C-alpha positions in Angstrom: -15.0 3.6 6.3 -15.4 0.9 8.8 -12.5 -1.1 10.3 -12.8 -4.2 8.1 -12.7 -2.2 4.9 -9.8 -0.1 6.1 -7.9 -3.2 7.1 -8.6 -5.0 3.8 -7.3 -1.9 1.9 -4.3 -1.7 4.1 -3.4 -5.4 3.3 -4.0 -4.8 -0.4 -1.7 -1.7 -0.4 1.0 -3.5 1.5 0.8 -6.4 -0.9 1.0 -4.0 -3.9 4.0 -2.3 -2.3 5.8 -5.6 -1.7 5.1 -6.8 -5.3 6.1 -3.5 -6.9 9.3 -3.4 -4.7 10.2 -6.9 -5.9 9.5 -6.0 -9.6 11.4 -2.7 -9.3 14.5 -4.4 -7.8 14.9 -6.9 -10.7 17.8 -6.1 -13.0 17.0 -4.3 -16.3 17.0 -6.5 -19.4 17.6 -4.5 -22.5 16.8 -7.4 -24.7 13.2 -7.4 -23.5 12.7 -3.7 -24.3 11.7 -0.7 -22.2 10.0 -1.1 -18.8 6.5 0.4 -19.3 5.4 0.2 -15.6 7.2 2.5 -13.1 7.5 -0.1 -10.4 9.4 2.0 -7.9 7.0 4.9 -8.2 4.1 2.5 -7.7 5.9 1.0 -4.6 6.2 4.6 -3.2 2.5 5.4 -3.8 1.4 2.1 -2.3 3.6 2.7 0.7 2.2 6.1 1.2 -1.4 4.8 0.9 -0.5 2.1 3.5 0.8 4.7 5.9 -2.4 6.8 5.6 -4.6 3.7 6.0 -2.6 2.7 9.0 -3.1 6.1 10.6 -6.8 5.9 9.7 -7.1 2.5 11.3 -5.3 3.7 14.4 -7.8 6.6 14.7 -10.7 4.1 14.3 -9.4 2.0 17.1 -8.7 5.0 19.3 -12.2 6.4 19.3 -14.1 6.2 22.6 -17.4 4.4 22.7 -20.4 6.8 22.7 -22.0 7.3 26.1 -25.0 5.0 26.8 
């Protein structure tokens, strides 16, 4: 993957983690029924994906240019 795709995926996973964190922190409403989406688990997965993408982006910026 190139840098722009990695950066876009990093932003998307951070946005998903923030959204899932917001949805998971809302109080439970028994009158609306059961929560069908595990928001806290999705937040954890998106955070782990963001961490791996950040490490991948750092390795892409850390590469030395090939000799000319």
